[in-house]
C-alpha positions as CSV (number, residue, x, y, z in Angstrom):
1,M,98.4,80.3,99.0
2,M,94.7,81.6,99.3
3,G,93.2,78.0,97.9
4,K,95.2,76.3,100.8
5,L,94.2,79.0,103.3
6,S,90.5,78.8,102.3
7,E,90.4,74.8,102.5
8,T,92.4,75.0,106.0
9,I,89.5,77.6,107.0
10,R,86.9,75.2,105.5
11,L,88.1,72.0,107.1
12,R,88.3,73.7,110.8
13,T,84.8,75.0,110.4
14,A,83.7,71.6,109.3
15,K,85.2,69.6,112.0
16,G,84.5,72.2,114.5
17,Q,88.0,72.9,115.6
18,I,88.1,75.2,118.3
19,D,90.8,78.1,119.3
20,P,91.1,77.4,123.2
21,G,92.1,80.9,123.9
22,T,88.9,82.4,122.3
23,G,86.6,79.4,122.3
24,L,85.5,80.1,118.6
25,I,86.4,78.5,115.6
26,A,89.8,78.6,114.8
27,K,90.0,81.2,112.0
28,T,93.5,82.9,112.9
29,V,96.0,83.9,110.5
30,F,99.4,85.4,111.0
31,I,101.2,87.5,108.0
32,K,104.8,87.4,108.6
33,A,106.4,89.7,105.8
34,P,109.7,91.9,105.6
35,R,109.5,95.4,106.2
36,S,110.3,96.1,102.6
37,L,106.7,95.1,101.5
38,N,104.8,98.1,101.0
39,M,101.4,99.1,102.3
40,E,99.4,98.7,99.2
41,M,100.7,94.9,99.4
42,W,99.7,94.4,103.4
43,Q,96.5,95.4,102.5
44,K,96.1,93.1,99.4
45,L,97.2,90.5,101.8
46,I,94.8,91.4,104.6
47,D,91.8,91.6,102.3
48,R,92.7,88.2,100.6
49,C,92.7,86.5,104.1
50,E,89.4,88.2,105.1
51,G,88.0,86.7,102.0
52,V,88.4,83.4,102.7
53,R,86.9,84.3,106.2
54,A,89.9,84.5,108.5
55,S,89.6,86.2,111.3
56,P,91.8,87.9,113.1
57,V,94.5,88.6,110.6
58,G,97.7,89.1,112.7
59,L,100.6,91.2,111.3
60,Q,104.4,90.4,112.0
61,V,106.9,92.6,110.7
62,D,110.8,91.5,111.2
63,E,113.8,92.0,110.0
64,L,113.9,88.7,108.0
65,D,116.8,87.0,105.9
66,E,115.4,87.3,102.5
67,K,117.6,84.7,100.8
């Protein structure tokens, strides 16, 4: 997963893909996960996203159908 995210960020940067809301290179990531994910796992996910230079990182916690 991080390899794909890293490549996406790299391509957006190389192409100069701009986020119309910020006027900056589009590097925003939203993480959607169930409430059952513990805080340590959330932090690991955020750290990994920041490690590939995603910014900002948004969190969405919902009651997801965990099939």
